[in-house]
Biotite code that builds the C-alpha atoms (Angstrom):
import biotite.structure as struc

atoms = struc.array([
    struc.Atom([107.330, 137.052, 373.426], chain_id="A", res_id=1, res_name="MET", atom_name="CA", element="C"),
    struc.Atom([105.655, 136.687, 370.055], chain_id="A", res_id=2, res_name="PHE", atom_name="CA", element="C"),
    struc.Atom([101.965, 136.280, 369.344], chain_id="A", res_id=3, res_name="ALA", atom_name="CA", element="C"),
    struc.Atom([99.808, 136.204, 366.236], chain_id="A", res_id=4, res_name="LEU", atom_name="CA", element="C"),
    struc.Atom([97.552, 139.178, 366.769], chain_id="A", res_id=5, res_name="ILE", atom_name="CA", element="C"),
    struc.Atom([95.949, 140.001, 363.464], chain_id="A", res_id=6, res_name="HIS", atom_name="CA", element="C"),
    struc.Atom([95.033, 138.382, 360.189], chain_id="A", res_id=7, res_name="VAL", atom_name="CA", element="C"),
    struc.Atom([93.434, 140.537, 357.531], chain_id="A", res_id=8, res_name="ARG", atom_name="CA", element="C"),
    struc.Atom([92.349, 139.367, 354.088], chain_id="A", res_id=9, res_name="LYS", atom_name="CA", element="C"),
    struc.Atom([90.929, 141.515, 351.310], chain_id="A", res_id=10, res_name="HIS", atom_name="CA", element="C"),
    struc.Atom([89.156, 140.133, 348.283], chain_id="A", res_id=11, res_name="SER", atom_name="CA", element="C"),
    struc.Atom([86.256, 142.448, 347.422], chain_id="A", res_id=12, res_name="ALA", atom_name="CA", element="C"),
    struc.Atom([86.492, 145.694, 345.483], chain_id="A", res_id=13, res_name="GLY", atom_name="CA", element="C"),
    struc.Atom([89.814, 147.175, 344.434], chain_id="A", res_id=14, res_name="ILE", atom_name="CA", element="C"),
    struc.Atom([92.016, 145.324, 346.909], chain_id="A", res_id=15, res_name="ARG", atom_name="CA", element="C"),
    struc.Atom([95.514, 144.241, 346.047], chain_id="A", res_id=16, res_name="PHE", atom_name="CA", element="C"),
    struc.Atom([96.948, 142.715, 349.202], chain_id="A", res_id=17, res_name="ALA", atom_name="CA", element="C"),
    struc.Atom([96.602, 140.496, 352.201], chain_id="A", res_id=18, res_name="ARG", atom_name="CA", element="C"),
    struc.Atom([98.149, 141.780, 355.413], chain_id="A", res_id=19, res_name="LEU", atom_name="CA", element="C"),
    struc.Atom([99.272, 139.454, 358.182], chain_id="A", res_id=20, res_name="ILE", atom_name="CA", element="C"),
    struc.Atom([100.647, 141.020, 361.361], chain_id="A", res_id=21, res_name="ALA", atom_name="CA", element="C"),
    struc.Atom([102.612, 139.240, 364.087], chain_id="A", res_id=22, res_name="THR", atom_name="CA", element="C"),
    struc.Atom([103.452, 141.140, 367.270], chain_id="A", res_id=23, res_name="ALA", atom_name="CA", element="C"),
    struc.Atom([106.581, 141.090, 369.399], chain_id="A", res_id=24, res_name="SER", atom_name="CA", element="C"),
    struc.Atom([105.969, 142.403, 372.915], chain_id="A", res_id=25, res_name="ILE", atom_name="CA", element="C"),
    struc.Atom([108.855, 144.227, 374.565], chain_id="A", res_id=26, res_name="PHE", atom_name="CA", element="C"),
    struc.Atom([110.420, 142.547, 377.552], chain_id="A", res_id=27, res_name="LYS", atom_name="CA", element="C"),
    struc.Atom([109.087, 143.675, 380.918], chain_id="A", res_id=28, res_name="SER", atom_name="CA", element="C"),
    struc.Atom([112.587, 143.579, 382.406], chain_id="A", res_id=29, res_name="ASN", atom_name="CA", element="C"),
    struc.Atom([114.143, 145.757, 379.706], chain_id="A", res_id=30, res_name="ALA", atom_name="CA", element="C"),
    struc.Atom([116.198, 148.649, 381.058], chain_id="A", res_id=31, res_name="ALA", atom_name="CA", element="C"),
    struc.Atom([113.972, 151.121, 379.254], chain_id="A", res_id=32, res_name="ARG", atom_name="CA", element="C"),
    struc.Atom([110.540, 151.068, 377.612], chain_id="A", res_id=33, res_name="LYS", atom_name="CA", element="C"),
    struc.Atom([110.110, 153.097, 374.460], chain_id="A", res_id=34, res_name="SER", atom_name="CA", element="C"),
    struc.Atom([106.654, 154.582, 373.784], chain_id="A", res_id=35, res_name="PRO", atom_name="CA", element="C"),
    struc.Atom([107.378, 154.500, 370.049], chain_id="A", res_id=36, res_name="THR", atom_name="CA", element="C"),
    struc.Atom([106.305, 151.249, 368.342], chain_id="A", res_id=37, res_name="PRO", atom_name="CA", element="C"),
    struc.Atom([108.132, 149.806, 365.367], chain_id="A", res_id=38, res_name="ILE", atom_name="CA", element="C"),
    struc.Atom([106.458, 148.377, 362.264], chain_id="A", res_id=39, res_name="VAL", atom_name="CA", element="C"),
    struc.Atom([108.452, 146.011, 360.035], chain_id="A", res_id=40, res_name="PHE", atom_name="CA", element="C"),
    struc.Atom([107.309, 145.389, 356.459], chain_id="A", res_id=41, res_name="LEU", atom_name="CA", element="C"),
    struc.Atom([108.088, 142.198, 354.581], chain_id="A", res_id=42, res_name="GLU", atom_name="CA", element="C"),
    struc.Atom([106.844, 140.316, 351.537], chain_id="A", res_id=43, res_name="GLY", atom_name="CA", element="C"),
    struc.Atom([106.713, 141.262, 347.835], chain_id="A", res_id=44, res_name="LEU", atom_name="CA", element="C"),
    struc.Atom([110.052, 139.691, 346.989], chain_id="A", res_id=45, res_name="GLY", atom_name="CA", element="C"),
    struc.Atom([111.519, 139.606, 350.510], chain_id="A", res_id=46, res_name="THR", atom_name="CA", element="C"),
    struc.Atom([111.397, 136.531, 352.767], chain_id="A", res_id=47, res_name="PRO", atom_name="CA", element="C"),
    struc.Atom([108.593, 136.227, 355.278], chain_id="A", res_id=48, res_name="ARG", atom_name="CA", element="C"),
    struc.Atom([109.465, 136.171, 358.992], chain_id="A", res_id=49, res_name="MET", atom_name="CA", element="C"),
    struc.Atom([112.975, 137.495, 358.328], chain_id="A", res_id=50, res_name="GLY", atom_name="CA", element="C"),
    struc.Atom([112.619, 140.169, 361.005], chain_id="A", res_id=51, res_name="TRP", atom_name="CA", element="C"),
    struc.Atom([111.394, 138.101, 363.928], chain_id="A", res_id=52, res_name="LYS", atom_name="CA", element="C"),
    struc.Atom([114.419, 136.116, 365.044], chain_id="A", res_id=53, res_name="ASP", atom_name="CA", element="C"),
    struc.Atom([116.902, 138.985, 364.879], chain_id="A", res_id=54, res_name="THR", atom_name="CA", element="C"),
    struc.Atom([115.523, 142.509, 364.669], chain_id="A", res_id=55, res_name="TRP", atom_name="CA", element="C"),
    struc.Atom([112.364, 142.112, 366.743], chain_id="A", res_id=56, res_name="GLN", atom_name="CA", element="C"),
    struc.Atom([114.145, 140.094, 369.424], chain_id="A", res_id=57, res_name="THR", atom_name="CA", element="C"),
    struc.Atom([117.036, 142.538, 369.724], chain_id="A", res_id=58, res_name="ARG", atom_name="CA", element="C"),
    struc.Atom([114.793, 145.590, 369.808], chain_id="A", res_id=59, res_name="LEU", atom_name="CA", element="C"),
    struc.Atom([112.536, 143.924, 372.382], chain_id="A", res_id=60, res_name="ALA", atom_name="CA", element="C"),
    struc.Atom([115.614, 143.648, 374.615], chain_id="A", res_id=61, res_name="ASP", atom_name="CA", element="C"),
    struc.Atom([115.941, 147.417, 374.292], chain_id="A", res_id=62, res_name="GLN", atom_name="CA", element="C"),
    struc.Atom([112.339, 148.110, 375.261], chain_id="A", res_id=63, res_name="GLY", atom_name="CA", element="C"),
    struc.Atom([110.630, 148.437, 371.880], chain_id="A", res_id=64, res_name="TYR", atom_name="CA", element="C"),
    struc.Atom([107.261, 146.948, 370.989], chain_id="A", res_id=65, res_name="ASN", atom_name="CA", element="C"),
    struc.Atom([107.191, 145.911, 367.339], chain_id="A", res_id=66, res_name="SER", atom_name="CA", element="C"),
    struc.Atom([104.929, 144.335, 364.755], chain_id="A", res_id=67, res_name="THR", atom_name="CA", element="C"),
    struc.Atom([105.959, 142.630, 361.516], chain_id="A", res_id=68, res_name="ALA", atom_name="CA", element="C"),
    struc.Atom([103.423, 143.049, 358.726], chain_id="A", res_id=69, res_name="ILE", atom_name="CA", element="C"),
    struc.Atom([103.560, 140.717, 355.755], chain_id="A", res_id=70, res_name="TYR", atom_name="CA", element="C"),
    struc.Atom([102.263, 142.147, 352.468], chain_id="A", res_id=71, res_name="LEU", atom_name="CA", element="C"),
    struc.Atom([101.041, 139.706, 349.866], chain_id="A", res_id=72, res_name="GLU", atom_name="CA", element="C"),
    struc.Atom([99.372, 140.713, 346.585], chain_id="A", res_id=73, res_name="PRO", atom_name="CA", element="C"),
    struc.Atom([96.044, 139.075, 345.840], chain_id="A", res_id=74, res_name="THR", atom_name="CA", element="C"),
    struc.Atom([95.958, 136.430, 343.116], chain_id="A", res_id=75, res_name="THR", atom_name="CA", element="C"),
    struc.Atom([92.767, 137.567, 341.419], chain_id="A", res_id=76, res_name="SER", atom_name="CA", element="C"),
    struc.Atom([94.528, 137.748, 338.076], chain_id="A", res_id=77, res_name="GLY", atom_name="CA", element="C"),
    struc.Atom([93.556, 141.388, 337.598], chain_id="A", res_id=78, res_name="GLU", atom_name="CA", element="C"),
    struc.Atom([96.211, 143.741, 336.266], chain_id="A", res_id=79, res_name="GLN", atom_name="CA", element="C"),
    struc.Atom([96.714, 147.146, 337.864], chain_id="A", res_id=80, res_name="HIS", atom_name="CA", element="C"),
    struc.Atom([99.038, 150.063, 337.310], chain_id="A", res_id=81, res_name="GLU", atom_name="CA", element="C"),
    struc.Atom([102.178, 149.737, 339.471], chain_id="A", res_id=82, res_name="PRO", atom_name="CA", element="C"),
    struc.Atom([101.742, 153.175, 341.019], chain_id="A", res_id=83, res_name="ALA", atom_name="CA", element="C"),
    struc.Atom([98.189, 152.201, 341.923], chain_id="A", res_id=84, res_name="GLU", atom_name="CA", element="C"),
    struc.Atom([99.506, 149.004, 343.502], chain_id="A", res_id=85, res_name="LEU", atom_name="CA", element="C"),
    struc.Atom([101.934, 150.904, 345.738], chain_id="A", res_id=86, res_name="VAL", atom_name="CA", element="C"),
    struc.Atom([99.276, 153.474, 346.652], chain_id="A", res_id=87, res_name="LYS", atom_name="CA", element="C"),
    struc.Atom([96.735, 150.781, 347.518], chain_id="A", res_id=88, res_name="SER", atom_name="CA", element="C"),
    struc.Atom([99.219, 148.837, 349.634], chain_id="A", res_id=89, res_name="LEU", atom_name="CA", element="C"),
    struc.Atom([100.110, 151.970, 351.591], chain_id="A", res_id=90, res_name="SER", atom_name="CA", element="C"),
    struc.Atom([96.406, 152.656, 352.164], chain_id="A", res_id=91, res_name="LYS", atom_name="CA", element="C"),
    struc.Atom([95.812, 149.137, 353.475], chain_id="A", res_id=92, res_name="GLU", atom_name="CA", element="C"),
    struc.Atom([98.899, 149.486, 355.647], chain_id="A", res_id=93, res_name="LEU", atom_name="CA", element="C"),
    struc.Atom([97.465, 152.689, 357.118], chain_id="A", res_id=94, res_name="ALA", atom_name="CA", element="C"),
    struc.Atom([94.204, 150.925, 357.952], chain_id="A", res_id=95, res_name="ASN", atom_name="CA", element="C"),
    struc.Atom([96.134, 148.152, 359.686], chain_id="A", res_id=96, res_name="CYS", atom_name="CA", element="C"),
    struc.Atom([98.396, 150.473, 361.692], chain_id="A", res_id=97, res_name="ILE", atom_name="CA", element="C"),
    struc.Atom([95.923, 153.184, 362.644], chain_id="A", res_id=98, res_name="GLN", atom_name="CA", element="C"),
    struc.Atom([92.629, 151.326, 362.981], chain_id="A", res_id=99, res_name="LYS", atom_name="CA", element="C"),
    struc.Atom([93.379, 147.682, 363.691], chain_id="A", res_id=100, res_name="ASP", atom_name="CA", element="C"),
    struc.Atom([96.543, 148.117, 365.765], chain_id="A", res_id=101, res_name="LEU", atom_name="CA", element="C"),
    struc.Atom([95.763, 151.630, 367.084], chain_id="A", res_id=102, res_name="SER", atom_name="CA", element="C"),
    struc.Atom([99.435, 152.514, 367.118], chain_id="A", res_id=103, res_name="PHE", atom_name="CA", element="C"),
    struc.Atom([101.138, 155.684, 368.244], chain_id="A", res_id=104, res_name="PHE", atom_name="CA", element="C"),
    struc.Atom([102.954, 157.018, 365.116], chain_id="A", res_id=105, res_name="PRO", atom_name="CA", element="C"),
    struc.Atom([105.508, 154.240, 364.548], chain_id="A", res_id=106, res_name="PRO", atom_name="CA", element="C"),
    struc.Atom([108.963, 153.967, 363.122], chain_id="A", res_id=107, res_name="VAL", atom_name="CA", element="C"),
    struc.Atom([108.541, 152.041, 359.863], chain_id="A", res_id=108, res_name="VAL", atom_name="CA", element="C"),
    struc.Atom([111.369, 149.700, 358.840], chain_id="A", res_id=109, res_name="ILE", atom_name="CA", element="C"),
    struc.Atom([111.240, 148.092, 355.402], chain_id="A", res_id=110, res_name="ALA", atom_name="CA", element="C"),
    struc.Atom([113.447, 146.168, 353.029], chain_id="A", res_id=111, res_name="GLN", atom_name="CA", element="C"),
    struc.Atom([113.504, 145.727, 349.270], chain_id="A", res_id=112, res_name="GLY", atom_name="CA", element="C"),
    struc.Atom([110.307, 146.529, 347.389], chain_id="A", res_id=113, res_name="PHE", atom_name="CA", element="C"),
    struc.Atom([108.481, 147.185, 350.661], chain_id="A", res_id=114, res_name="CYS", atom_name="CA", element="C"),
    struc.Atom([110.554, 150.347, 351.095], chain_id="A", res_id=115, res_name="THR", atom_name="CA", element="C"),
    struc.Atom([108.466, 151.979, 348.362], chain_id="A", res_id=116, res_name="HIS", atom_name="CA", element="C"),
    struc.Atom([105.243, 151.089, 350.163], chain_id="A", res_id=117, res_name="VAL", atom_name="CA", element="C"),
    struc.Atom([106.737, 152.447, 353.393], chain_id="A", res_id=118, res_name="ALA", atom_name="CA", element="C"),
    struc.Atom([107.697, 155.724, 351.722], chain_id="A", res_id=119, res_name="GLU", atom_name="CA", element="C"),
    struc.Atom([104.214, 156.193, 350.310], chain_id="A", res_id=120, res_name="LYS", atom_name="CA", element="C"),
    struc.Atom([102.721, 155.469, 353.734], chain_id="A", res_id=121, res_name="TYR", atom_name="CA", element="C"),
    struc.Atom([104.965, 157.972, 355.518], chain_id="A", res_id=122, res_name="VAL", atom_name="CA", element="C"),
    struc.Atom([104.166, 160.640, 352.936], chain_id="A", res_id=123, res_name="GLU", atom_name="CA", element="C"),
    struc.Atom([100.510, 160.798, 354.013], chain_id="A", res_id=124, res_name="SER", atom_name="CA", element="C"),
    struc.Atom([100.271, 159.258, 357.483], chain_id="A", res_id=125, res_name="HIS", atom_name="CA", element="C"),
    struc.Atom([101.758, 159.929, 360.942], chain_id="A", res_id=126, res_name="PRO", atom_name="CA", element="C"),
    struc.Atom([105.118, 158.287, 361.599], chain_id="A", res_id=127, res_name="ALA", atom_name="CA", element="C"),
    struc.Atom([108.064, 158.854, 363.915], chain_id="A", res_id=128, res_name="SER", atom_name="CA", element="C"),
    struc.Atom([110.789, 157.712, 361.539], chain_id="A", res_id=129, res_name="GLY", atom_name="CA", element="C"),
    struc.Atom([111.641, 155.608, 358.497], chain_id="A", res_id=130, res_name="LEU", atom_name="CA", element="C"),
    struc.Atom([114.381, 153.039, 357.882], chain_id="A", res_id=131, res_name="VAL", atom_name="CA", element="C"),
    struc.Atom([114.961, 151.965, 354.265], chain_id="A", res_id=132, res_name="LEU", atom_name="CA", element="C"),
    struc.Atom([117.053, 148.810, 353.921], chain_id="A", res_id=133, res_name="LEU", atom_name="CA", element="C"),
    struc.Atom([118.438, 148.179, 350.408], chain_id="A", res_id=134, res_name="THR", atom_name="CA", element="C"),
    struc.Atom([115.535, 149.579, 348.350], chain_id="A", res_id=135, res_name="PRO", atom_name="CA", element="C"),
    struc.Atom([114.950, 147.743, 345.075], chain_id="A", res_id=136, res_name="MET", atom_name="CA", element="C"),
    struc.Atom([115.257, 149.430, 341.725], chain_id="A", res_id=137, res_name="ASN", atom_name="CA", element="C"),
    struc.Atom([113.175, 148.204, 338.784], chain_id="A", res_id=138, res_name="VAL", atom_name="CA", element="C"),
    struc.Atom([115.702, 145.614, 337.576], chain_id="A", res_id=139, res_name="GLU", atom_name="CA", element="C"),
    struc.Atom([116.205, 144.128, 341.038], chain_id="A", res_id=140, res_name="GLN", atom_name="CA", element="C"),
    struc.Atom([112.466, 143.968, 341.699], chain_id="A", res_id=141, res_name="ALA", atom_name="CA", element="C"),
    struc.Atom([111.886, 142.103, 338.445], chain_id="A", res_id=142, res_name="THR", atom_name="CA", element="C"),
    struc.Atom([114.568, 139.530, 339.324], chain_id="A", res_id=143, res_name="LYS", atom_name="CA", element="C"),
    struc.Atom([112.949, 139.067, 342.748], chain_id="A", res_id=144, res_name="ALA", atom_name="CA", element="C"),
    struc.Atom([109.618, 138.275, 341.128], chain_id="A", res_id=145, res_name="GLY", atom_name="CA", element="C"),
    struc.Atom([107.834, 141.595, 341.633], chain_id="A", res_id=146, res_name="VAL", atom_name="CA", element="C"),
    struc.Atom([106.847, 141.806, 337.975], chain_id="A", res_id=147, res_name="LYS", atom_name="CA", element="C"),
    struc.Atom([104.212, 144.489, 338.542], chain_id="A", res_id=148, res_name="GLU", atom_name="CA", element="C"),
    struc.Atom([106.866, 147.098, 339.295], chain_id="A", res_id=149, res_name="LEU", atom_name="CA", element="C"),
    struc.Atom([107.730, 149.696, 336.679], chain_id="A", res_id=150, res_name="ARG", atom_name="CA", element="C"),
    struc.Atom([109.498, 153.027, 336.819], chain_id="A", res_id=151, res_name="GLU", atom_name="CA", element="C"),
    struc.Atom([106.366, 155.034, 337.640], chain_id="A", res_id=152, res_name="ASN", atom_name="CA", element="C"),
    struc.Atom([105.976, 153.065, 340.886], chain_id="A", res_id=153, res_name="ALA", atom_name="CA", element="C"),
    struc.Atom([109.200, 154.613, 342.172], chain_id="A", res_id=154, res_name="LEU", atom_name="CA", element="C"),
    struc.Atom([108.161, 158.244, 342.030], chain_id="A", res_id=155, res_name="GLU", atom_name="CA", element="C"),
    struc.Atom([109.593, 160.316, 344.846], chain_id="A", res_id=156, res_name="GLY", atom_name="CA", element="C"),
    struc.Atom([107.708, 160.834, 348.078], chain_id="A", res_id=157, res_name="SER", atom_name="CA", element="C"),
    struc.Atom([107.522, 164.136, 349.941], chain_id="A", res_id=158, res_name="ILE", atom_name="CA", element="C"),
    struc.Atom([108.559, 164.370, 353.590], chain_id="A", res_id=159, res_name="TYR", atom_name="CA", element="C"),
    struc.Atom([108.308, 166.980, 356.296], chain_id="A", res_id=160, res_name="GLU", atom_name="CA", element="C"),
    struc.Atom([111.533, 168.977, 356.830], chain_id="A", res_id=161, res_name="PRO", atom_name="CA", element="C"),
    struc.Atom([113.965, 167.129, 359.115], chain_id="A", res_id=162, res_name="GLU", atom_name="CA", element="C"),
    struc.Atom([111.806, 163.992, 359.175], chain_id="A", res_id=163, res_name="PHE", atom_name="CA", element="C"),
    struc.Atom([114.173, 161.245, 360.422], chain_id="A", res_id=164, res_name="PRO", atom_name="CA", element="C"),
    struc.Atom([115.138, 158.808, 357.660], chain_id="A", res_id=165, res_name="ILE", atom_name="CA", element="C"),
    struc.Atom([117.904, 156.208, 357.636], chain_id="A", res_id=166, res_name="LEU", atom_name="CA", element="C"),
    struc.Atom([118.959, 154.728, 354.293], chain_id="A", res_id=167, res_name="LEU", atom_name="CA", element="C"),
    struc.Atom([121.050, 151.551, 354.502], chain_id="A", res_id=168, res_name="MET", atom_name="CA", element="C"),
    struc.Atom([122.513, 150.149, 351.304], chain_id="A", res_id=169, res_name="SER", atom_name="CA", element="C"),
    struc.Atom([125.555, 148.404, 349.904], chain_id="A", res_id=170, res_name="ASN", atom_name="CA", element="C"),
    struc.Atom([127.631, 148.989, 346.795], chain_id="A", res_id=171, res_name="LYS", atom_name="CA", element="C"),
    struc.Atom([127.080, 145.600, 345.203], chain_id="A", res_id=172, res_name="GLU", atom_name="CA", element="C"),
    struc.Atom([123.323, 145.728, 345.742], chain_id="A", res_id=173, res_name="HIS", atom_name="CA", element="C"),
    struc.Atom([123.174, 149.212, 344.256], chain_id="A", res_id=174, res_name="ASP", atom_name="CA", element="C"),
    struc.Atom([124.669, 148.379, 340.877], chain_id="A", res_id=175, res_name="ASN", atom_name="CA", element="C"),
    struc.Atom([122.507, 150.123, 338.320], chain_id="A", res_id=176, res_name="GLY", atom_name="CA", element="C"),
    struc.Atom([120.175, 152.963, 339.168], chain_id="A", res_id=177, res_name="LYS", atom_name="CA", element="C"),
    struc.Atom([120.717, 154.376, 342.658], chain_id="A", res_id=178, res_name="SER", atom_name="CA", element="C"),
    struc.Atom([117.958, 155.267, 345.070], chain_id="A", res_id=179, res_name="HIS", atom_name="CA", element="C"),
    struc.Atom([116.985, 158.910, 344.673], chain_id="A", res_id=180, res_name="ARG", atom_name="CA", element="C"),
    struc.Atom([117.896, 159.652, 348.328], chain_id="A", res_id=181, res_name="LEU", atom_name="CA", element="C"),
    struc.Atom([121.551, 158.659, 347.884], chain_id="A", res_id=182, res_name="HIS", atom_name="CA", element="C"),
    struc.Atom([123.693, 161.688, 348.573], chain_id="A", res_id=183, res_name="GLY", atom_name="CA", element="C"),
    struc.Atom([120.867, 163.706, 350.119], chain_id="A", res_id=184, res_name="ASP", atom_name="CA", element="C"),
    struc.Atom([122.521, 165.692, 352.950], chain_id="A", res_id=185, res_name="PRO", atom_name="CA", element="C"),
    struc.Atom([119.293, 165.645, 354.966], chain_id="A", res_id=186, res_name="ASN", atom_name="CA", element="C"),
    struc.Atom([119.148, 161.826, 355.063], chain_id="A", res_id=187, res_name="ILE", atom_name="CA", element="C"),
    struc.Atom([121.185, 159.646, 357.425], chain_id="A", res_id=188, res_name="ASP", atom_name="CA", element="C"),
    struc.Atom([122.998, 157.044, 355.334], chain_id="A", res_id=189, res_name="GLN", atom_name="CA", element="C"),
    struc.Atom([124.967, 153.934, 356.236], chain_id="A", res_id=190, res_name="ILE", atom_name="CA", element="C"),
    struc.Atom([126.698, 151.460, 353.952], chain_id="A", res_id=191, res_name="GLU", atom_name="CA", element="C"),
    struc.Atom([126.346, 147.824, 355.018], chain_id="A", res_id=192, res_name="VAL", atom_name="CA", element="C"),
    struc.Atom([128.269, 144.803, 353.798], chain_id="A", res_id=193, res_name="GLU", atom_name="CA", element="C"),
    struc.Atom([126.930, 142.728, 350.941], chain_id="A", res_id=194, res_name="HIS", atom_name="CA", element="C"),
    struc.Atom([124.973, 139.682, 352.104], chain_id="A", res_id=195, res_name="GLY", atom_name="CA", element="C"),
    struc.Atom([124.792, 136.177, 350.711], chain_id="A", res_id=196, res_name="ASP", atom_name="CA", element="C"),
    struc.Atom([121.561, 136.083, 348.726], chain_id="A", res_id=197, res_name="ASP", atom_name="CA", element="C"),
    struc.Atom([119.767, 138.011, 345.971], chain_id="A", res_id=198, res_name="HIS", atom_name="CA", element="C"),
    struc.Atom([118.364, 140.562, 348.409], chain_id="A", res_id=199, res_name="ASN", atom_name="CA", element="C"),
    struc.Atom([121.797, 141.438, 349.706], chain_id="A", res_id=200, res_name="GLY", atom_name="CA", element="C"),
    struc.Atom([121.188, 141.717, 353.440], chain_id="A", res_id=201, res_name="VAL", atom_name="CA", element="C"),
    struc.Atom([118.814, 138.949, 354.447], chain_id="A", res_id=202, res_name="VAL", atom_name="CA", element="C"),
    struc.Atom([121.097, 136.403, 356.061], chain_id="A", res_id=203, res_name="ASN", atom_name="CA", element="C"),
    struc.Atom([124.054, 136.200, 358.389], chain_id="A", res_id=204, res_name="GLY", atom_name="CA", element="C"),
    struc.Atom([126.429, 138.855, 359.585], chain_id="A", res_id=205, res_name="ARG", atom_name="CA", element="C"),
    struc.Atom([125.130, 141.644, 357.344], chain_id="A", res_id=206, res_name="THR", atom_name="CA", element="C"),
    struc.Atom([121.581, 141.253, 358.650], chain_id="A", res_id=207, res_name="TRP", atom_name="CA", element="C"),
    struc.Atom([122.842, 141.526, 362.231], chain_id="A", res_id=208, res_name="ASN", atom_name="CA", element="C"),
    struc.Atom([125.087, 144.441, 361.326], chain_id="A", res_id=209, res_name="GLN", atom_name="CA", element="C"),
    struc.Atom([122.179, 146.342, 359.781], chain_id="A", res_id=210, res_name="ALA", atom_name="CA", element="C"),
    struc.Atom([120.092, 145.706, 362.897], chain_id="A", res_id=211, res_name="CYS", atom_name="CA", element="C"),
    struc.Atom([122.835, 147.127, 365.115], chain_id="A", res_id=212, res_name="ASP", atom_name="CA", element="C"),
    struc.Atom([123.076, 150.222, 362.917], chain_id="A", res_id=213, res_name="HIS", atom_name="CA", element="C"),
    struc.Atom([119.314, 150.760, 363.069], chain_id="A", res_id=214, res_name="ALA", atom_name="CA", element="C"),
    struc.Atom([119.207, 150.339, 366.857], chain_id="A", res_id=215, res_name="ALA", atom_name="CA", element="C"),
    struc.Atom([122.009, 152.868, 367.299], chain_id="A", res_id=216, res_name="GLN", atom_name="CA", element="C"),
    struc.Atom([120.254, 155.293, 364.940], chain_id="A", res_id=217, res_name="TRP", atom_name="CA", element="C"),
    struc.Atom([117.007, 155.043, 366.911], chain_id="A", res_id=218, res_name="LEU", atom_name="CA", element="C"),
    struc.Atom([118.935, 155.869, 370.067], chain_id="A", res_id=219, res_name="ASP", atom_name="CA", element="C"),
    struc.Atom([120.762, 158.754, 368.381], chain_id="A", res_id=220, res_name="ASP", atom_name="CA", element="C"),
    struc.Atom([117.513, 160.448, 367.304], chain_id="A", res_id=221, res_name="ILE", atom_name="CA", element="C"),
    struc.Atom([115.957, 160.012, 370.731], chain_id="A", res_id=222, res_name="GLY", atom_name="CA", element="C"),
    struc.Atom([113.509, 157.212, 370.039], chain_id="A", res_id=223, res_name="LEU", atom_name="CA", element="C"),
])
């Protein structure tokens, strides 16, 4: 069951984003009920509502309660440093998760540019896990319309030892500069098939395949 539970708009002060959250309630007849909520991030070059019909529905069948949060930069016309943009978005995300939604530390799942916001959030706020789906490098973000992004927005985040992270990527999507976590022996990594649009894994079989991988990973780490 899906319900619009929260609409948050920011326009005063140094605010860069609008957050819109839509909840998916886990099924009461699911075989198990997980106490760990899941937060999906979308927007900023990735299609809105891409998570609902597949990922949220499938994970609801497995007893997870999830919320998809759509990030949208404000259109004030003001220019800000890219690193400041990512930092501000992660701060607003923290307010939404911890104050407005009052969540137990969630698993954060993000795609594309939103993976960088998710990483910055996890660096400073409680979380149970992180799934990064085809992170964008600078060139890919520019093609997707995220023109504010520059190299300094992709600075590495710092995680607690053994913090659970799953990186899902594909060879074709990763042409050019690789994500800094590629090859890290402490990070769980899965290669998914190339999809059929500019984001690589948004539609069709690859999207479903990535969802299955993520669900299995959550089970493997005990969440």
